[in-house]
mmCIF entry with sequence, helices, sheets and N, C-alpha, C, O atoms, coordinates in Angstrom:
data_MODEL
# 
_entry.id   MODEL 
# 
_entity.id                         1 
_entity.type                       polymer 
_entity.pdbx_number_of_molecules   1 
# 
_entity_poly.entity_id                      1 
_entity_poly.type                           'polypeptide(L)' 
_entity_poly.nstd_linkage                   no 
_entity_poly.nstd_monomer                   no 
_entity_poly.pdbx_seq_one_letter_code       MMDPPPGCKFNPRCAHAMDICRQRIPEIKELSSGHFAACHLHDQPTV 
_entity_poly.pdbx_seq_one_letter_code_can   MMDPPPGCKFNPRCAHAMDICRQRIPEIKELSSGHFAACHLHDQPTV 
_entity_poly.pdbx_strand_id                 A 
# 
loop_
_entity_poly_seq.entity_id 
_entity_poly_seq.num 
_entity_poly_seq.mon_id 
_entity_poly_seq.hetero 
1 1  MET n 
1 2  MET n 
1 3  ASP n 
1 4  PRO n 
1 5  PRO n 
1 6  PRO n 
1 7  GLY n 
1 8  CYS n 
1 9  LYS n 
1 10 PHE n 
1 11 ASN n 
1 12 PRO n 
1 13 ARG n 
1 14 CYS n 
1 15 ALA n 
1 16 HIS n 
1 17 ALA n 
1 18 MET n 
1 19 ASP n 
1 20 ILE n 
1 21 CYS n 
1 22 ARG n 
1 23 GLN n 
1 24 ARG n 
1 25 ILE n 
1 26 PRO n 
1 27 GLU n 
1 28 ILE n 
1 29 LYS n 
1 30 GLU n 
1 31 LEU n 
1 32 SER n 
1 33 SER n 
1 34 GLY n 
1 35 HIS n 
1 36 PHE n 
1 37 ALA n 
1 38 ALA n 
1 39 CYS n 
1 40 HIS n 
1 41 LEU n 
1 42 HIS n 
1 43 ASP n 
1 44 GLN n 
1 45 PRO n 
1 46 THR n 
1 47 VAL n 
# 
_struct_asym.id          A 
_struct_asym.entity_id   1 
# 
loop_
_struct_conf.conf_type_id 
_struct_conf.id 
_struct_conf.pdbx_PDB_helix_id 
_struct_conf.beg_label_comp_id 
_struct_conf.beg_label_asym_id 
_struct_conf.beg_label_seq_id 
_struct_conf.pdbx_beg_PDB_ins_code 
_struct_conf.end_label_comp_id 
_struct_conf.end_label_asym_id 
_struct_conf.end_label_seq_id 
_struct_conf.pdbx_end_PDB_ins_code 
_struct_conf.beg_auth_comp_id 
_struct_conf.beg_auth_asym_id 
_struct_conf.beg_auth_seq_id 
_struct_conf.end_auth_comp_id 
_struct_conf.end_auth_asym_id 
_struct_conf.end_auth_seq_id 
_struct_conf.pdbx_PDB_helix_class 
_struct_conf.details 
_struct_conf.pdbx_PDB_helix_length 
HELX_P HELX_P1 AA1 ASN A 11 ? ARG A 13 ? ASN A 11 ARG A 13 5 ? 3 
HELX_P HELX_P2 AA2 ASP A 19 ? ARG A 22 ? ASP A 19 ARG A 22 5 ? 4 
HELX_P HELX_P3 AA3 HIS A 40 ? ASP A 43 ? HIS A 40 ASP A 43 5 ? 4 
# 
_struct_conf_type.id          HELX_P 
_struct_conf_type.criteria    ? 
_struct_conf_type.reference   ? 
# 
_struct_sheet.id               AA1 
_struct_sheet.type             ? 
_struct_sheet.number_strands   2 
_struct_sheet.details          ? 
# 
_struct_sheet_order.sheet_id     AA1 
_struct_sheet_order.range_id_1   1 
_struct_sheet_order.range_id_2   2 
_struct_sheet_order.offset       ? 
_struct_sheet_order.sense        anti-parallel 
# 
loop_
_struct_sheet_range.sheet_id 
_struct_sheet_range.id 
_struct_sheet_range.beg_label_comp_id 
_struct_sheet_range.beg_label_asym_id 
_struct_sheet_range.beg_label_seq_id 
_struct_sheet_range.pdbx_beg_PDB_ins_code 
_struct_sheet_range.end_label_comp_id 
_struct_sheet_range.end_label_asym_id 
_struct_sheet_range.end_label_seq_id 
_struct_sheet_range.pdbx_end_PDB_ins_code 
_struct_sheet_range.beg_auth_comp_id 
_struct_sheet_range.beg_auth_asym_id 
_struct_sheet_range.beg_auth_seq_id 
_struct_sheet_range.end_auth_comp_id 
_struct_sheet_range.end_auth_asym_id 
_struct_sheet_range.end_auth_seq_id 
AA1 1 LYS A 29 ? SER A 32 ? LYS A 29 SER A 32 
AA1 2 HIS A 35 ? ALA A 37 ? HIS A 35 ALA A 37 
# 
loop_
_atom_site.group_PDB 
_atom_site.id 
_atom_site.type_symbol 
_atom_site.label_atom_id 
_atom_site.label_alt_id 
_atom_site.label_comp_id 
_atom_site.label_asym_id 
_atom_site.label_entity_id 
_atom_site.label_seq_id 
_atom_site.pdbx_PDB_ins_code 
_atom_site.Cartn_x 
_atom_site.Cartn_y 
_atom_site.Cartn_z 
_atom_site.occupancy 
_atom_site.B_iso_or_equiv 
_atom_site.pdbx_formal_charge 
_atom_site.auth_seq_id 
_atom_site.auth_comp_id 
_atom_site.auth_asym_id 
_atom_site.auth_atom_id 
_atom_site.pdbx_PDB_model_num 
ATOM 1   N N  . MET A 1 1  ? 7.029  2.299   -15.437 1.00 0.00 ? 1  MET A N  1 
ATOM 2   C CA . MET A 1 1  ? 5.960  1.347   -15.687 1.00 0.00 ? 1  MET A CA 1 
ATOM 3   C C  . MET A 1 1  ? 5.018  1.968   -16.720 1.00 0.00 ? 1  MET A C  1 
ATOM 4   O O  . MET A 1 1  ? 4.432  3.025   -16.486 1.00 0.00 ? 1  MET A O  1 
ATOM 5   N N  . MET A 1 2  ? 4.887  1.318   -17.827 1.00 0.00 ? 2  MET A N  1 
ATOM 6   C CA . MET A 1 2  ? 4.088  1.856   -18.929 1.00 0.00 ? 2  MET A CA 1 
ATOM 7   C C  . MET A 1 2  ? 2.580  1.793   -18.668 1.00 0.00 ? 2  MET A C  1 
ATOM 8   O O  . MET A 1 2  ? 1.853  2.726   -19.010 1.00 0.00 ? 2  MET A O  1 
ATOM 9   N N  . ASP A 1 3  ? 2.117  0.721   -18.076 1.00 0.00 ? 3  ASP A N  1 
ATOM 10  C CA . ASP A 1 3  ? 0.686  0.540   -17.836 1.00 0.00 ? 3  ASP A CA 1 
ATOM 11  C C  . ASP A 1 3  ? 0.491  0.034   -16.410 1.00 0.00 ? 3  ASP A C  1 
ATOM 12  O O  . ASP A 1 3  ? 0.225  -1.151  -16.206 1.00 0.00 ? 3  ASP A O  1 
ATOM 13  N N  . PRO A 1 4  ? 0.622  0.931   -15.411 1.00 0.00 ? 4  PRO A N  1 
ATOM 14  C CA . PRO A 1 4  ? 0.524  0.477   -14.023 1.00 0.00 ? 4  PRO A CA 1 
ATOM 15  C C  . PRO A 1 4  ? -0.889 -0.019  -13.695 1.00 0.00 ? 4  PRO A C  1 
ATOM 16  O O  . PRO A 1 4  ? -1.862 0.450   -14.286 1.00 0.00 ? 4  PRO A O  1 
ATOM 17  N N  . PRO A 1 5  ? -1.002 -0.954  -12.767 1.00 0.00 ? 5  PRO A N  1 
ATOM 18  C CA . PRO A 1 5  ? -2.315 -1.448  -12.370 1.00 0.00 ? 5  PRO A CA 1 
ATOM 19  C C  . PRO A 1 5  ? -3.053 -0.370  -11.577 1.00 0.00 ? 5  PRO A C  1 
ATOM 20  O O  . PRO A 1 5  ? -2.424 0.561   -11.074 1.00 0.00 ? 5  PRO A O  1 
ATOM 21  N N  . PRO A 1 6  ? -4.374 -0.481  -11.459 1.00 0.00 ? 6  PRO A N  1 
ATOM 22  C CA . PRO A 1 6  ? -5.098 0.476   -10.625 1.00 0.00 ? 6  PRO A CA 1 
ATOM 23  C C  . PRO A 1 6  ? -4.716 0.296   -9.158  1.00 0.00 ? 6  PRO A C  1 
ATOM 24  O O  . PRO A 1 6  ? -4.344 -0.799  -8.735  1.00 0.00 ? 6  PRO A O  1 
ATOM 25  N N  . GLY A 1 7  ? -4.810 1.358   -8.404  1.00 0.00 ? 7  GLY A N  1 
ATOM 26  C CA . GLY A 1 7  ? -4.466 1.298   -6.983  1.00 0.00 ? 7  GLY A CA 1 
ATOM 27  C C  . GLY A 1 7  ? -2.970 1.292   -6.779  1.00 0.00 ? 7  GLY A C  1 
ATOM 28  O O  . GLY A 1 7  ? -2.235 1.949   -7.516  1.00 0.00 ? 7  GLY A O  1 
ATOM 29  N N  . CYS A 1 8  ? -2.521 0.562   -5.796  1.00 0.00 ? 8  CYS A N  1 
ATOM 30  C CA . CYS A 1 8  ? -1.096 0.469   -5.483  1.00 0.00 ? 8  CYS A CA 1 
ATOM 31  C C  . CYS A 1 8  ? -0.372 -0.266  -6.608  1.00 0.00 ? 8  CYS A C  1 
ATOM 32  O O  . CYS A 1 8  ? -0.800 -1.340  -7.032  1.00 0.00 ? 8  CYS A O  1 
ATOM 33  N N  . LYS A 1 9  ? 0.713  0.311   -7.083  1.00 0.00 ? 9  LYS A N  1 
ATOM 34  C CA . LYS A 1 9  ? 1.412  -0.306  -8.221  1.00 0.00 ? 9  LYS A CA 1 
ATOM 35  C C  . LYS A 1 9  ? 2.097  -1.620  -7.859  1.00 0.00 ? 9  LYS A C  1 
ATOM 36  O O  . LYS A 1 9  ? 2.516  -2.360  -8.749  1.00 0.00 ? 9  LYS A O  1 
ATOM 37  N N  . PHE A 1 10 ? 2.217  -1.922  -6.566  1.00 0.00 ? 10 PHE A N  1 
ATOM 38  C CA . PHE A 1 10 ? 2.852  -3.170  -6.147  1.00 0.00 ? 10 PHE A CA 1 
ATOM 39  C C  . PHE A 1 10 ? 1.839  -4.301  -5.929  1.00 0.00 ? 10 PHE A C  1 
ATOM 40  O O  . PHE A 1 10 ? 2.246  -5.435  -5.676  1.00 0.00 ? 10 PHE A O  1 
ATOM 41  N N  . ASN A 1 11 ? 0.540  -4.026  -6.020  1.00 0.00 ? 11 ASN A N  1 
ATOM 42  C CA . ASN A 1 11 ? -0.457 -5.043  -5.672  1.00 0.00 ? 11 ASN A CA 1 
ATOM 43  C C  . ASN A 1 11 ? -0.353 -6.344  -6.464  1.00 0.00 ? 11 ASN A C  1 
ATOM 44  O O  . ASN A 1 11 ? -0.647 -7.391  -5.886  1.00 0.00 ? 11 ASN A O  1 
ATOM 45  N N  . PRO A 1 12 ? 0.042  -6.366  -7.740  1.00 0.00 ? 12 PRO A N  1 
ATOM 46  C CA . PRO A 1 12 ? 0.128  -7.654  -8.434  1.00 0.00 ? 12 PRO A CA 1 
ATOM 47  C C  . PRO A 1 12 ? 1.203  -8.591  -7.879  1.00 0.00 ? 12 PRO A C  1 
ATOM 48  O O  . PRO A 1 12 ? 1.091  -9.808  -8.026  1.00 0.00 ? 12 PRO A O  1 
ATOM 49  N N  . ARG A 1 13 ? 2.234  -8.047  -7.248  1.00 0.00 ? 13 ARG A N  1 
ATOM 50  C CA . ARG A 1 13 ? 3.321  -8.902  -6.761  1.00 0.00 ? 13 ARG A CA 1 
ATOM 51  C C  . ARG A 1 13 ? 3.464  -8.886  -5.242  1.00 0.00 ? 13 ARG A C  1 
ATOM 52  O O  . ARG A 1 13 ? 4.452  -9.391  -4.707  1.00 0.00 ? 13 ARG A O  1 
ATOM 53  N N  . CYS A 1 14 ? 2.485  -8.311  -4.544  1.00 0.00 ? 14 CYS A N  1 
ATOM 54  C CA . CYS A 1 14 ? 2.543  -8.227  -3.083  1.00 0.00 ? 14 CYS A CA 1 
ATOM 55  C C  . CYS A 1 14 ? 1.784  -9.396  -2.455  1.00 0.00 ? 14 CYS A C  1 
ATOM 56  O O  . CYS A 1 14 ? 0.623  -9.637  -2.788  1.00 0.00 ? 14 CYS A O  1 
ATOM 57  N N  . ALA A 1 15 ? 2.428  -10.107 -1.563  1.00 0.00 ? 15 ALA A N  1 
ATOM 58  C CA . ALA A 1 15 ? 1.800  -11.247 -0.887  1.00 0.00 ? 15 ALA A CA 1 
ATOM 59  C C  . ALA A 1 15 ? 0.715  -10.804 0.093   1.00 0.00 ? 15 ALA A C  1 
ATOM 60  O O  . ALA A 1 15 ? -0.101 -11.623 0.516   1.00 0.00 ? 15 ALA A O  1 
ATOM 61  N N  . HIS A 1 16 ? 0.691  -9.522  0.459   1.00 0.00 ? 16 HIS A N  1 
ATOM 62  C CA . HIS A 1 16 ? -0.268 -9.010  1.440   1.00 0.00 ? 16 HIS A CA 1 
ATOM 63  C C  . HIS A 1 16 ? -1.349 -8.138  0.808   1.00 0.00 ? 16 HIS A C  1 
ATOM 64  O O  . HIS A 1 16 ? -2.104 -7.487  1.530   1.00 0.00 ? 16 HIS A O  1 
ATOM 65  N N  . ALA A 1 17 ? -1.442 -8.109  -0.515  1.00 0.00 ? 17 ALA A N  1 
ATOM 66  C CA . ALA A 1 17 ? -2.404 -7.246  -1.204  1.00 0.00 ? 17 ALA A CA 1 
ATOM 67  C C  . ALA A 1 17 ? -3.835 -7.577  -0.791  1.00 0.00 ? 17 ALA A C  1 
ATOM 68  O O  . ALA A 1 17 ? -4.223 -8.739  -0.676  1.00 0.00 ? 17 ALA A O  1 
ATOM 69  N N  . MET A 1 18 ? -4.602 -6.512  -0.572  1.00 0.00 ? 18 MET A N  1 
ATOM 70  C CA . MET A 1 18 ? -6.012 -6.616  -0.182  1.00 0.00 ? 18 MET A CA 1 
ATOM 71  C C  . MET A 1 18 ? -6.846 -5.939  -1.267  1.00 0.00 ? 18 MET A C  1 
ATOM 72  O O  . MET A 1 18 ? -6.290 -5.327  -2.179  1.00 0.00 ? 18 MET A O  1 
ATOM 73  N N  . ASP A 1 19 ? -8.161 -6.040  -1.183  1.00 0.00 ? 19 ASP A N  1 
ATOM 74  C CA . ASP A 1 19 ? -9.033 -5.418  -2.180  1.00 0.00 ? 19 ASP A CA 1 
ATOM 75  C C  . ASP A 1 19 ? -8.756 -3.924  -2.317  1.00 0.00 ? 19 ASP A C  1 
ATOM 76  O O  . ASP A 1 19 ? -8.718 -3.403  -3.432  1.00 0.00 ? 19 ASP A O  1 
ATOM 77  N N  . ILE A 1 20 ? -8.564 -3.234  -1.205  1.00 0.00 ? 20 ILE A N  1 
ATOM 78  C CA . ILE A 1 20 ? -8.317 -1.790  -1.250  1.00 0.00 ? 20 ILE A CA 1 
ATOM 79  C C  . ILE A 1 20 ? -7.042 -1.465  -2.029  1.00 0.00 ? 20 ILE A C  1 
ATOM 80  O O  . ILE A 1 20 ? -6.938 -0.396  -2.631  1.00 0.00 ? 20 ILE A O  1 
ATOM 81  N N  . CYS A 1 21 ? -6.088 -2.368  -2.021  1.00 0.00 ? 21 CYS A N  1 
ATOM 82  C CA . CYS A 1 21 ? -4.828 -2.155  -2.745  1.00 0.00 ? 21 CYS A CA 1 
ATOM 83  C C  . CYS A 1 21 ? -5.063 -2.075  -4.247  1.00 0.00 ? 21 CYS A C  1 
ATOM 84  O O  . CYS A 1 21 ? -4.317 -1.404  -4.960  1.00 0.00 ? 21 CYS A O  1 
ATOM 85  N N  . ARG A 1 22 ? -6.086 -2.750  -4.725  1.00 0.00 ? 22 ARG A N  1 
ATOM 86  C CA . ARG A 1 22 ? -6.411 -2.759  -6.152  1.00 0.00 ? 22 ARG A CA 1 
ATOM 87  C C  . ARG A 1 22 ? -7.289 -1.573  -6.543  1.00 0.00 ? 22 ARG A C  1 
ATOM 88  O O  . ARG A 1 22 ? -7.550 -1.345  -7.724  1.00 0.00 ? 22 ARG A O  1 
ATOM 89  N N  . GLN A 1 23 ? -7.748 -0.811  -5.524  1.00 0.00 ? 23 GLN A N  1 
ATOM 90  C CA . GLN A 1 23 ? -8.678 0.282   -5.784  1.00 0.00 ? 23 GLN A CA 1 
ATOM 91  C C  . GLN A 1 23 ? -8.092 1.665   -5.518  1.00 0.00 ? 23 GLN A C  1 
ATOM 92  O O  . GLN A 1 23 ? -8.386 2.609   -6.252  1.00 0.00 ? 23 GLN A O  1 
ATOM 93  N N  . ARG A 1 24 ? -7.272 1.797   -4.485  1.00 0.00 ? 24 ARG A N  1 
ATOM 94  C CA . ARG A 1 24 ? -6.784 3.122   -4.085  1.00 0.00 ? 24 ARG A CA 1 
ATOM 95  C C  . ARG A 1 24 ? -5.277 3.128   -3.883  1.00 0.00 ? 24 ARG A C  1 
ATOM 96  O O  . ARG A 1 24 ? -4.701 2.157   -3.393  1.00 0.00 ? 24 ARG A O  1 
ATOM 97  N N  . ILE A 1 25 ? -4.650 4.224   -4.263  1.00 0.00 ? 25 ILE A N  1 
ATOM 98  C CA . ILE A 1 25 ? -3.218 4.409   -4.019  1.00 0.00 ? 25 ILE A CA 1 
ATOM 99  C C  . ILE A 1 25 ? -3.055 4.788   -2.548  1.00 0.00 ? 25 ILE A C  1 
ATOM 100 O O  . ILE A 1 25 ? -3.721 5.714   -2.084  1.00 0.00 ? 25 ILE A O  1 
ATOM 101 N N  . PRO A 1 26 ? -2.193 4.105   -1.807  1.00 0.00 ? 26 PRO A N  1 
ATOM 102 C CA . PRO A 1 26 ? -2.022 4.418   -0.385  1.00 0.00 ? 26 PRO A CA 1 
ATOM 103 C C  . PRO A 1 26 ? -1.281 5.737   -0.178  1.00 0.00 ? 26 PRO A C  1 
ATOM 104 O O  . PRO A 1 26 ? -0.458 6.136   -1.002  1.00 0.00 ? 26 PRO A O  1 
ATOM 105 N N  . GLU A 1 27 ? -1.586 6.405   0.933   1.00 0.00 ? 27 GLU A N  1 
ATOM 106 C CA . GLU A 1 27 ? -0.900 7.636   1.302   1.00 0.00 ? 27 GLU A CA 1 
ATOM 107 C C  . GLU A 1 27 ? 0.426  7.293   1.973   1.00 0.00 ? 27 GLU A C  1 
ATOM 108 O O  . GLU A 1 27 ? 0.559  6.247   2.608   1.00 0.00 ? 27 GLU A O  1 
ATOM 109 N N  . ILE A 1 28 ? 1.399  8.178   1.828   1.00 0.00 ? 28 ILE A N  1 
ATOM 110 C CA . ILE A 1 28 ? 2.679  8.000   2.516   1.00 0.00 ? 28 ILE A CA 1 
ATOM 111 C C  . ILE A 1 28 ? 2.488  8.421   3.968   1.00 0.00 ? 28 ILE A C  1 
ATOM 112 O O  . ILE A 1 28 ? 1.998  9.516   4.241   1.00 0.00 ? 28 ILE A O  1 
ATOM 113 N N  . LYS A 1 29 ? 2.874  7.554   4.894   1.00 0.00 ? 29 LYS A N  1 
ATOM 114 C CA . LYS A 1 29 ? 2.738  7.823   6.327   1.00 0.00 ? 29 LYS A CA 1 
ATOM 115 C C  . LYS A 1 29 ? 4.059  7.560   7.023   1.00 0.00 ? 29 LYS A C  1 
ATOM 116 O O  . LYS A 1 29 ? 4.811  6.668   6.632   1.00 0.00 ? 29 LYS A O  1 
ATOM 117 N N  . GLU A 1 30 ? 4.333  8.334   8.048   1.00 0.00 ? 30 GLU A N  1 
ATOM 118 C CA . GLU A 1 30 ? 5.533  8.115   8.853   1.00 0.00 ? 30 GLU A CA 1 
ATOM 119 C C  . GLU A 1 30 ? 5.186  7.090   9.931   1.00 0.00 ? 30 GLU A C  1 
ATOM 120 O O  . GLU A 1 30 ? 4.347  7.353   10.792  1.00 0.00 ? 30 GLU A O  1 
ATOM 121 N N  . LEU A 1 31 ? 5.826  5.933   9.885   1.00 0.00 ? 31 LEU A N  1 
ATOM 122 C CA . LEU A 1 31 ? 5.554  4.859   10.837  1.00 0.00 ? 31 LEU A CA 1 
ATOM 123 C C  . LEU A 1 31 ? 6.348  5.036   12.119  1.00 0.00 ? 31 LEU A C  1 
ATOM 124 O O  . LEU A 1 31 ? 5.870  4.711   13.206  1.00 0.00 ? 31 LEU A O  1 
ATOM 125 N N  . SER A 1 32 ? 7.547  5.547   11.989  1.00 0.00 ? 32 SER A N  1 
ATOM 126 C CA . SER A 1 32 ? 8.397  5.891   13.124  1.00 0.00 ? 32 SER A CA 1 
ATOM 127 C C  . SER A 1 32 ? 9.332  6.989   12.639  1.00 0.00 ? 32 SER A C  1 
ATOM 128 O O  . SER A 1 32 ? 9.302  7.356   11.464  1.00 0.00 ? 32 SER A O  1 
ATOM 129 N N  . SER A 1 33 ? 10.137 7.498   13.506  1.00 0.00 ? 33 SER A N  1 
ATOM 130 C CA . SER A 1 33 ? 10.997 8.623   13.156  1.00 0.00 ? 33 SER A CA 1 
ATOM 131 C C  . SER A 1 33 ? 11.867 8.302   11.935  1.00 0.00 ? 33 SER A C  1 
ATOM 132 O O  . SER A 1 33 ? 12.760 7.457   12.004  1.00 0.00 ? 33 SER A O  1 
ATOM 133 N N  . GLY A 1 34 ? 11.598 8.983   10.823  1.00 0.00 ? 34 GLY A N  1 
ATOM 134 C CA . GLY A 1 34 ? 12.375 8.795   9.609   1.00 0.00 ? 34 GLY A CA 1 
ATOM 135 C C  . GLY A 1 34 ? 12.035 7.556   8.805   1.00 0.00 ? 34 GLY A C  1 
ATOM 136 O O  . GLY A 1 34 ? 12.701 7.277   7.809   1.00 0.00 ? 34 GLY A O  1 
ATOM 137 N N  . HIS A 1 35 ? 11.015 6.798   9.204   1.00 0.00 ? 35 HIS A N  1 
ATOM 138 C CA . HIS A 1 35 ? 10.615 5.569   8.499   1.00 0.00 ? 35 HIS A CA 1 
ATOM 139 C C  . HIS A 1 35 ? 9.224  5.793   7.906   1.00 0.00 ? 35 HIS A C  1 
ATOM 140 O O  . HIS A 1 35 ? 8.236  5.911   8.630   1.00 0.00 ? 35 HIS A O  1 
ATOM 141 N N  . PHE A 1 36 ? 9.169  5.850   6.577   1.00 0.00 ? 36 PHE A N  1 
ATOM 142 C CA . PHE A 1 36 ? 7.923  6.125   5.877   1.00 0.00 ? 36 PHE A CA 1 
ATOM 143 C C  . PHE A 1 36 ? 7.497  4.914   5.051   1.00 0.00 ? 36 PHE A C  1 
ATOM 144 O O  . PHE A 1 36 ? 8.330  4.128   4.598   1.00 0.00 ? 36 PHE A O  1 
ATOM 145 N N  . ALA A 1 37 ? 6.189  4.781   4.865   1.00 0.00 ? 37 ALA A N  1 
ATOM 146 C CA . ALA A 1 37 ? 5.665  3.705   4.023   1.00 0.00 ? 37 ALA A CA 1 
ATOM 147 C C  . ALA A 1 37 ? 4.369  4.177   3.373   1.00 0.00 ? 37 ALA A C  1 
ATOM 148 O O  . ALA A 1 37 ? 3.629  4.978   3.943   1.00 0.00 ? 37 ALA A O  1 
ATOM 149 N N  . ALA A 1 38 ? 4.111  3.679   2.198   1.00 0.00 ? 38 ALA A N  1 
ATOM 150 C CA . ALA A 1 38 ? 2.844  3.910   1.508   1.00 0.00 ? 38 ALA A CA 1 
ATOM 151 C C  . ALA A 1 38 ? 2.230  2.536   1.292   1.00 0.00 ? 38 ALA A C  1 
ATOM 152 O O  . ALA A 1 38 ? 2.453  1.896   0.265   1.00 0.00 ? 38 ALA A O  1 
ATOM 153 N N  . CYS A 1 39 ? 1.450  2.091   2.278   1.00 0.00 ? 39 CYS A N  1 
ATOM 154 C CA . CYS A 1 39 ? 0.890  0.737   2.233   1.00 0.00 ? 39 CYS A CA 1 
ATOM 155 C C  . CYS A 1 39 ? -0.397 0.691   3.046   1.00 0.00 ? 39 CYS A C  1 
ATOM 156 O O  . CYS A 1 39 ? -0.437 1.154   4.186   1.00 0.00 ? 39 CYS A O  1 
ATOM 157 N N  . HIS A 1 40 ? -1.448 0.130   2.455   1.00 0.00 ? 40 HIS A N  1 
ATOM 158 C CA . HIS A 1 40 ? -2.716 -0.003  3.167   1.00 0.00 ? 40 HIS A CA 1 
ATOM 159 C C  . HIS A 1 40 ? -2.610 -0.989  4.325   1.00 0.00 ? 40 HIS A C  1 
ATOM 160 O O  . HIS A 1 40 ? -3.427 -0.941  5.245   1.00 0.00 ? 40 HIS A O  1 
ATOM 161 N N  . LEU A 1 41 ? -1.646 -1.861  4.302   1.00 0.00 ? 41 LEU A N  1 
ATOM 162 C CA . LEU A 1 41 ? -1.458 -2.822  5.385   1.00 0.00 ? 41 LEU A CA 1 
ATOM 163 C C  . LEU A 1 41 ? -1.259 -2.102  6.714   1.00 0.00 ? 41 LEU A C  1 
ATOM 164 O O  . LEU A 1 41 ? -1.683 -2.597  7.758   1.00 0.00 ? 41 LEU A O  1 
ATOM 165 N N  . HIS A 1 42 ? -0.619 -0.941  6.680   1.00 0.00 ? 42 HIS A N  1 
ATOM 166 C CA . HIS A 1 42 ? -0.361 -0.187  7.905   1.00 0.00 ? 42 HIS A CA 1 
ATOM 167 C C  . HIS A 1 42 ? -1.571 0.611   8.365   1.00 0.00 ? 42 HIS A C  1 
ATOM 168 O O  . HIS A 1 42 ? -1.527 1.233   9.426   1.00 0.00 ? 42 HIS A O  1 
ATOM 169 N N  . ASP A 1 43 ? -2.654 0.608   7.587   1.00 0.00 ? 43 ASP A N  1 
ATOM 170 C CA . ASP A 1 43 ? -3.904 1.245   7.995   1.00 0.00 ? 43 ASP A CA 1 
ATOM 171 C C  . ASP A 1 43 ? -4.760 0.300   8.835   1.00 0.00 ? 43 ASP A C  1 
ATOM 172 O O  . ASP A 1 43 ? -5.721 0.733   9.470   1.00 0.00 ? 43 ASP A O  1 
ATOM 173 N N  . GLN A 1 44 ? -4.421 -0.973  8.840   1.00 0.00 ? 44 GLN A N  1 
ATOM 174 C CA . GLN A 1 44 ? -5.207 -1.984  9.534   1.00 0.00 ? 44 GLN A CA 1 
ATOM 175 C C  . GLN A 1 44 ? -4.930 -1.948  11.033  1.00 0.00 ? 44 GLN A C  1 
ATOM 176 O O  . GLN A 1 44 ? -3.785 -1.758  11.444  1.00 0.00 ? 44 GLN A O  1 
ATOM 177 N N  . PRO A 1 45 ? -5.968 -2.130  11.858  1.00 0.00 ? 45 PRO A N  1 
ATOM 178 C CA . PRO A 1 45 ? -5.738 -2.169  13.309  1.00 0.00 ? 45 PRO A CA 1 
ATOM 179 C C  . PRO A 1 45 ? -4.914 -3.394  13.700  1.00 0.00 ? 45 PRO A C  1 
ATOM 180 O O  . PRO A 1 45 ? -5.049 -4.460  13.100  1.00 0.00 ? 45 PRO A O  1 
ATOM 181 N N  . THR A 1 46 ? -4.079 -3.235  14.689  1.00 0.00 ? 46 THR A N  1 
ATOM 182 C CA . THR A 1 46 ? -3.283 -4.365  15.174  1.00 0.00 ? 46 THR A CA 1 
ATOM 183 C C  . THR A 1 46 ? -4.062 -5.098  16.254  1.00 0.00 ? 46 THR A C  1 
ATOM 184 O O  . THR A 1 46 ? -4.835 -4.490  16.994  1.00 0.00 ? 46 THR A O  1 
ATOM 185 N N  . VAL A 1 47 ? -3.859 -6.393  16.342  1.00 0.00 ? 47 VAL A N  1 
ATOM 186 C CA . VAL A 1 47 ? -4.547 -7.206  17.357  1.00 0.00 ? 47 VAL A CA 1 
ATOM 187 C C  . VAL A 1 47 ? -3.559 -7.796  18.320  1.00 0.00 ? 47 VAL A C  1 
ATOM 188 O O  . VAL A 1 47 ? -3.949 -8.510  19.244  1.00 0.00 ? 47 VAL A O  1 
# 
């Protein structure tokens, strides 16, 4: 990608993009054994 957007590089085409996605690159986190994701969506509390 020659000119990536600020924040998460997927935010322009992500249906779940939030304001934080346009501002900060998400950290890679292990969601379950051997399953990793870098997404601010997984930082949100579940209800």
